[in-house]
C-alpha positions as CSV (number, residue, x, y, z in Angstrom):
1,X,-44.0,-12.9,-66.5
2,X,-41.8,-15.9,-65.7
3,X,-38.8,-13.7,-65.1
4,X,-40.7,-11.5,-62.6
5,X,-42.0,-14.6,-60.7
6,X,-38.5,-16.2,-60.4
7,X,-36.9,-12.9,-59.3
8,X,-39.1,-12.9,-56.2
9,X,-38.2,-16.4,-55.0
10,X,-35.5,-17.5,-52.6
11,X,-33.2,-19.6,-54.8
12,X,-30.7,-22.2,-53.4
13,X,-27.2,-21.6,-54.9
14,X,-26.2,-25.2,-54.7
15,X,-28.0,-28.5,-54.9
16,X,-29.6,-29.9,-51.8
17,X,-32.1,-28.5,-49.3
18,X,-32.1,-24.9,-48.2
19,X,-29.7,-24.5,-45.3
20,X,-28.9,-21.6,-43.0
21,X,-27.8,-20.4,-39.6
22,X,-28.2,-17.1,-37.8
23,X,-26.6,-16.3,-34.5
24,X,-26.5,-12.8,-33.0
25,X,-26.7,-11.1,-29.6
26,X,-26.0,-7.6,-30.8
27,X,-29.5,-6.2,-31.3
28,X,-32.2,-4.8,-29.1
29,X,-36.0,-4.4,-29.0
30,X,-38.9,-2.3,-27.7
31,X,-42.6,-2.8,-28.2
32,X,-45.9,-3.3,-26.5
33,X,-47.9,-6.1,-24.7
34,X,-51.7,-6.2,-24.4
35,X,-53.5,-8.7,-22.1
36,X,-56.9,-10.4,-22.7
37,X,-59.1,-12.8,-20.7
38,X,-59.9,-15.0,-23.7
39,X,-58.1,-16.2,-26.9
40,X,-61.0,-14.8,-29.0
41,X,-60.5,-11.3,-27.6
42,X,-56.8,-11.5,-28.1
43,X,-57.2,-12.5,-31.7
44,X,-59.7,-9.7,-32.3
45,X,-58.0,-7.0,-30.2
46,X,-61.1,-6.3,-28.1
47,X,-62.0,-6.0,-24.4
48,X,-58.3,-5.8,-23.3
49,X,-57.6,-6.2,-19.6
50,X,-54.5,-4.1,-20.2
51,X,-53.8,-2.3,-23.5
52,X,-50.4,-1.6,-25.1
53,X,-48.2,-1.7,-22.1
54,X,-44.8,-0.4,-23.2
55,X,-41.9,-2.8,-23.4
56,X,-38.8,-0.8,-22.5
57,X,-35.5,-1.2,-24.3
58,X,-33.9,-4.6,-23.9
59,X,-31.1,-6.6,-25.5
60,X,-32.1,-9.5,-27.8
61,X,-30.6,-12.7,-29.1
62,X,-31.3,-15.3,-31.7
63,X,-29.8,-18.7,-32.4
64,X,-31.2,-20.5,-35.5
65,X,-29.9,-23.4,-37.5
66,X,-31.6,-25.3,-40.4
67,X,-29.9,-28.2,-42.2
68,X,-26.4,-27.1,-41.3
69,X,-25.0,-29.8,-39.0
70,X,-21.4,-28.5,-39.5
71,X,-22.6,-25.4,-37.5
72,X,-25.0,-27.1,-35.1
73,X,-28.2,-29.3,-35.1
74,X,-31.5,-27.6,-36.0
75,X,-32.4,-25.0,-33.4
76,X,-34.9,-22.2,-33.1
77,X,-34.6,-19.5,-30.4
78,X,-35.5,-15.9,-30.0
79,X,-35.0,-14.4,-26.5
80,X,-33.9,-11.6,-24.3
81,X,-30.1,-11.5,-23.8
82,X,-30.3,-11.8,-20.1
83,X,-27.1,-13.9,-19.8
84,X,-24.4,-11.4,-20.9
85,X,-21.8,-10.6,-18.3
86,X,-22.8,-13.7,-16.4
87,X,-26.3,-12.3,-15.9
88,X,-25.0,-9.0,-14.4
89,X,-26.9,-6.7,-16.8
90,X,-30.1,-4.6,-16.9
91,X,-31.9,-7.1,-19.1
92,X,-31.9,-9.9,-16.4
93,X,-35.4,-9.3,-15.0
94,X,-39.0,-10.3,-15.8
95,X,-40.0,-6.8,-17.0
96,X,-39.9,-6.9,-20.9
97,X,-38.6,-10.5,-20.9
98,X,-39.3,-12.6,-23.9
99,X,-38.2,-16.2,-24.6
100,X,-39.2,-18.6,-27.4
101,X,-36.6,-21.4,-27.0
102,X,-37.1,-24.5,-29.1
103,X,-34.0,-26.6,-29.0
104,X,-35.0,-29.1,-31.7
105,X,-36.9,-26.6,-34.0
106,X,-40.1,-28.8,-33.6
107,X,-42.5,-25.8,-33.7
108,X,-41.0,-24.0,-36.6
109,X,-43.0,-23.2,-39.8
110,X,-42.1,-21.5,-43.0
111,X,-38.5,-20.8,-41.8
112,X,-36.1,-19.0,-44.2
113,X,-32.7,-17.6,-44.0
114,X,-31.2,-15.9,-47.1
115,X,-28.8,-13.3,-48.5
116,X,-29.4,-10.5,-50.9
117,X,-27.5,-11.0,-54.2
118,X,-24.6,-8.8,-53.0
119,X,-24.2,-10.9,-49.8
120,X,-24.3,-7.7,-47.7
121,X,-27.8,-8.2,-46.1
122,X,-29.0,-11.3,-44.3
123,X,-32.6,-12.0,-43.5
124,X,-34.1,-14.7,-41.4
125,X,-37.8,-15.1,-40.9
126,X,-40.2,-17.8,-39.6
127,X,-43.6,-18.5,-38.1
128,X,-44.4,-21.1,-35.5
129,X,-47.0,-22.4,-33.0
130,X,-47.4,-24.2,-29.7
131,X,-44.0,-23.3,-28.3
132,X,-44.3,-24.4,-24.7
133,X,-42.6,-24.6,-21.4
134,X,-40.9,-27.9,-20.4
135,X,-43.2,-30.9,-20.4
136,X,-42.9,-34.6,-21.1
137,X,-44.0,-34.0,-24.7
138,X,-41.7,-31.0,-25.3
139,X,-38.8,-31.2,-22.8
140,X,-36.6,-28.8,-24.8
141,X,-39.0,-25.9,-25.1
142,X,-38.8,-22.9,-22.8
143,X,-41.5,-20.4,-23.5
144,X,-41.7,-17.3,-21.3
145,X,-43.1,-13.7,-21.6
146,X,-43.3,-10.8,-19.2
147,X,-46.5,-10.9,-17.3
148,X,-47.2,-7.3,-18.0
149,X,-49.9,-5.7,-15.8
150,X,-49.7,-8.5,-13.1
151,X,-47.8,-8.5,-9.8
152,X,-44.3,-9.5,-10.5
153,X,-43.2,-12.9,-9.2
154,X,-40.5,-15.4,-9.9
155,X,-39.6,-16.6,-13.3
156,X,-42.5,-19.1,-13.0
157,X,-44.9,-16.2,-13.2
158,X,-43.9,-15.8,-16.9
159,X,-44.2,-19.4,-18.2
160,X,-46.7,-20.5,-20.8
161,X,-47.2,-21.3,-24.5
162,X,-46.8,-19.2,-27.6
163,X,-49.9,-20.3,-29.4
164,X,-48.6,-18.5,-32.5
165,X,-45.6,-16.4,-33.1
166,X,-43.7,-14.8,-36.0
167,X,-40.3,-13.1,-36.3
168,X,-38.1,-11.5,-38.8
169,X,-34.5,-10.1,-38.4
170,X,-32.6,-8.2,-41.1
171,X,-28.9,-7.7,-40.6
172,X,-27.2,-5.2,-42.9
173,X,-23.6,-4.1,-43.6
174,X,-22.2,-7.6,-43.8
175,X,-19.7,-9.2,-46.2
176,X,-20.6,-12.8,-47.1
177,X,-18.0,-15.1,-48.5
178,X,-18.0,-18.7,-49.8
179,X,-14.8,-20.1,-48.2
180,X,-15.5,-23.7,-49.2
181,X,-16.7,-23.0,-52.7
182,X,-19.9,-25.0,-52.2
183,X,-22.4,-22.1,-52.6
184,X,-22.8,-21.6,-48.9
185,X,-22.0,-18.0,-48.0
186,X,-20.9,-17.0,-44.5
187,X,-20.6,-13.7,-42.8
188,X,-17.3,-12.1,-42.1
189,X,-17.6,-9.6,-39.2
190,X,-20.6,-8.1,-37.4
191,X,-23.6,-6.4,-39.0
192,X,-23.8,-2.6,-39.0
193,X,-27.5,-2.5,-38.1
194,X,-30.5,-4.6,-37.3
195,X,-34.2,-4.4,-37.9
196,X,-37.3,-6.6,-37.9
197,X,-39.9,-7.8,-35.4
198,X,-41.2,-10.5,-33.1
199,X,-44.9,-10.9,-32.5
200,X,-47.4,-13.5,-31.2
201,X,-50.1,-14.6,-28.8
202,X,-48.9,-16.1,-25.5
203,X,-51.0,-18.0,-23.0
204,X,-49.7,-17.5,-19.5
205,X,-49.8,-20.8,-17.6
206,X,-48.3,-19.9,-14.2
207,X,-49.5,-22.1,-11.3
208,X,-48.0,-20.1,-8.5
209,X,-49.2,-16.7,-9.7
210,X,-52.7,-17.2,-11.2
211,X,-53.2,-13.4,-11.5
212,X,-50.7,-13.6,-14.4
213,X,-52.9,-16.0,-16.3
214,X,-54.4,-14.7,-19.6
215,X,-53.6,-14.2,-23.2
216,X,-50.8,-11.8,-24.1
217,X,-50.4,-10.2,-27.5
218,X,-46.8,-9.1,-27.9
219,X,-45.5,-6.9,-30.6
220,X,-41.7,-6.2,-30.5
221,X,-39.7,-4.0,-32.9
222,X,-36.0,-4.8,-33.4
223,X,-33.4,-2.1,-33.3
224,X,-29.6,-1.7,-33.2
225,X,-29.3,-0.6,-29.5
226,X,-27.5,-3.1,-27.2
227,X,-26.2,-2.8,-23.7
228,X,-24.1,-5.9,-24.3
229,X,-22.4,-4.3,-27.3
230,X,-21.9,-1.0,-25.7
231,X,-20.3,-2.7,-22.7
232,X,-18.2,-5.2,-24.7
233,X,-20.2,-8.3,-23.5
234,X,-21.7,-9.3,-26.9
235,X,-20.3,-12.2,-29.0
236,X,-19.7,-12.0,-32.7
237,X,-22.4,-12.4,-35.4
238,X,-22.6,-15.6,-37.4
239,X,-24.8,-15.7,-40.5
240,X,-24.8,-18.2,-43.3
241,X,-27.0,-19.5,-46.1
242,X,-27.0,-21.3,-49.5
243,X,-29.9,-19.1,-50.6
244,X,-30.3,-15.7,-52.1
245,X,-33.4,-13.6,-52.7
């Protein structure tokens, strides 16, 4: 019994806290957004104002760091890759836009980044809550989501708060190595494929476009399609962790 329990845990390879980073702008996503008038309806999936509006194919990006200051300070971001080619790309629009950007990782919960035992697959996953748009209390948070079903306005029409969110990204076809011999394995080259999801409940808080206000349930599915990759505007993958599972 003990062996089976231990085998399912993520185990640090070296002493010290779990540490990881994950940076990629080489995946895409599709999905749906449903809109509700109340949080209760959003949580229970009833009385939708708009139901399962299709999220068209878009490029995605993540930048995550946990306890690895030699890479960067703690960071937590999942967003549309709108910025490739200096913003001259089909993703740079409100339609299908998603952005959960938390520059000090203050709203993270249960975050994990780990390798499989062969160091060929890297997985990062986390939950979080209360990811907001800039305020005095959270000046480094930039939370936005497509105001699906509402008249399209400026970027302000998409601002608000992720009351809860959850994501997981799995990158396969990697070759992790331990260049420093300290038990921290780093990727060499780009992943061959990507899968996973991003989901949550977003409260739109636009002041200029009140028709956008409401509670948005977003469900995105990650895939390996990327305009930035196809058109040579994507940077290289970076994955690393001292943990295997």
